[in-house]
Every structure is written in structure tokens, then in C-alpha cells.
N, C-alpha and C positions, 0 to 999 in steps of 0.2 A: 537583475532585480535588486532594488534598493533595499538595504538592510533595515531602513526606517519604514518600508513599504510591507503591509501584511502579505504574506505569501498565499493566502487564502481567506476569502471573506465570504461566508454563508449568510445571506440576508432573507429572512422570512421564508426559507424553504419549506415548501410544502408538495406532498406527493401522494398519489393513492394509486393502487393496482386493483383494477376491477371494482372500484367503490370502496375498496379497503384501505383506511388510512395507513401510510407507512410513515411519513413524517409531516408534522404540523407546526408551522412558523418556527422553524429553526434557525437560529442565528447565533454566530460567533465568528471570531478572527483569529487566525493563527499566524504569530509573529514568525518573520522570515528567519530561517536558521534554527528553529525550535523543534523539539520532539513532542507530539502531541498525540495522545491515546484516546481513541474513541471506545467508551465502555458501556455495556447495556445488555440486557437479555436479548436472547434471540427474538428477532422480529422488532427490534427497537428502532431500526432504521439506519444502522451503520454501515451496512452494504449499499443501501439505496443513497446515502450521502456521499459515499467515496465514489460511486458510480457517475453521480451527478457531478462531482469535483473533475473526474477524468473525462467529461465531455461524453460519456456512453448514455446518458439519460438526460432527458430536458424535464425539470420539475414542472408540475402543474402550475405552482405559483412561486415567485420568489426566484433567486439565482445563488449559484455559487460563482465567485469572480476570482480569477487568477491572473496575475500581472501579465501584460502582453510579452510575448517573446521567451516566456518561462518554459524550459523543459520539463515535460511531466513523465514520469514513471509510474506506471500502475500494475499491480500484481492482485489478481483474484485469488481468493480463498483455495480454489480447486487448480489453481497454477495451471490454466490451459495451455497447453503445448502441442505440437505436432508430434503424436504417439509414433508415427512410423520413421521418424527422423532419429538419428543417435545422438548422444549427448554431444560430440564432436560437430556433427553437423548443424545442431541446434545453436551452438555457439558462433559458427560461421554464418548462420543466417541472421543472428543478431548483429554481427558485424556489417553485413549487407544491408539490412533493413534500418540501421541508425547511423544518421551522418556524424554524430559524435559517438564514439565507441572506444571503450579502454579494454582492448583484448587483455592485455596482462592481468588486469584487476579481475575481469569476469573469469579468466582461467584459474586464477588463484583462489576465487571463492568457490570454484566448481572442483577443486583439486580434491582427488579421492573417489570422484565419480567415474564409473567405467566408460572411457571415451567411446568404446565400440557398441554400447548397449543402447537398445532401443528405448525410447522415452516411455513408451508404453509398457514396457517391462520393469520399469524402476518402481521401487518402493515409494509410497506417498510421500514419506519423507524426503527421499532423494530427489523426487520430482520437485517438491517444494524448494529445496536447495539450488535447484538448476534454474527455477523460476526466479528466485531470488538474484541469482547471478546475472541473467537477463536484466531484470529491472535495475539493477546497481551499474551493470555495464555501460549503460547509455549516460551515465553520469548526470541524473536528472537534477534540476533545481528543486523540484517539489516530488517527492517519492510517497506514492499513496499504497498502503499496503492493507489488504483484508485479510485478517487472520493470518499472518505470515508465519507464527510460530506454532500453529495448531499440529501440524503433521511432522513436526521436528522432535526428535528424542532430547532429552535434557542437556546432554553435552552440546549438540548441534543448536539448541537453542540458545544457549550461553554464547556460543561462538557468533552466532547470526545477531545477537543482541550487541555483541561487542563491536562488530563491523558497523552496525547502524549507528551506534554511538559515535565511532570515529568518523563516519561520513558527515555527521551533524557537526561535530567539534572541528574536524580538519578541514572539510571543504564548504561547510555552512549549509549543507543541503537541508531542507525542510523536510520532515518526516512526519506523516499522519498515517496511523494505523489503528485498525480496531482489532481488539484482542479481549480473550477470557482470561488470558495468562497474566493477570495484573500483578501476580508475585514475581514474575520474571522481570517485570519492568520497573519494580520498586526502586525508586532513587535515581532512575535515568530519564524519566519523562519530565519534561518542562511544565506541561499542561495535561490536565485530564478533563475531557469533556464527557460527561454522563448523560446519555440519552435514555428517557425512560418513557413509558407508554401510559397516557392519562385514562380517564375512565371512558373515553369514547373509542380508544384503541389506537389513537395516533400517538406519534413520538415527537418529544421535544427535549431540548437540553436544560 
């Protein structure tokens, strides 16, 4: 990915669910290597936009463009994981499924999690930490995170933010994350995109 080429371009993205508008004419660009926060009230379209960027949703109109060949990491808010696997098995699965995988880094971020514990028995904050370890372990060029800090306690939030900032500064990883925890990101985000709902119920930046 060229440093001069935007890591993500949203071009007039519009989408509705069952006739209910979620995004309307949403356009912005994310510079490579930056940290961008998507903020807005519930229902403003943050998750819809991130899912479109991850290729999990095709907008009704417009498009989200990612440079060809860019590795994308995506973590949904509920950190969907195989609940029957243990923490150790989950990390090994990450290694098998990803051609590029940094096992020592993923293990270090997951340090402190009980290796033999079933994922389904972990507290929400611990599952979120494991999900972040998987997303970061693949060493993506573009990291998309949907409310990654919501389930974490204050100490874990501070640690996660420090790691994310290190990824952006040290490796040039582009990070786009939705969040309600704006205070936790004060002074560390390069850009903030605020999504708001207009009088028709649709959302735009």
C-alpha cells in the first residue's frame, strides 16, 4: 500500500435495512497509516460502514474502496469466536487460517488469558482481548474495529489503546474504529468522522 494512497475511500455509501435507512451518501477518505475514529449515536451507521469496508456487506449505492492487495483485519463488537475452543486452540487456529501470522505478538497480547479456558466461559472483556489478539496477529495493513474498547476495563482499555497506537506508529497500520469511548482516544486519533442521523433517519458524515 503506497503511503500517498488512501487506505480507505467511502464514496457516497448508501444502505438501508428493510426500507429503514442506515447510511445516506456517506463519503470520506482515510489516509494510510492514520488512526480514524467513527463516532455517532447508536444507529448512526458505524457498524454498517465497517462491515461494508470489510467486504461483509454490499451497499445499496456507492462503494467502499480498499487498495488492491491490502490485508484487512476486522473485529466485530461481539468478538465472534468459536466458543467451544480454548484460548490456546483459538490462537493456533488463527495461525492456520492466516498466511501472515505473528504468533509471538498474538500470544503477548493474549498474555494473562487462561490458555486452557473455553472461549465461551470467558468474561466479555477477556473475549474482546482475545479477539483483538487475533485481529492484530494477522498483521493487517488496514485494521477495522467495531467498538473494540466497550467490553474492556479501564486498565485493559489503556493497554489496548497503547498497542493500537504502537501498531500505527511503528508499522504504519491504518486503523479505523467505531467508539463511544471518545475520552479514551483523546489525543491519539489523527481523524474523527462523526456520523449523524438526519431528519429522514438516514446517516451521513
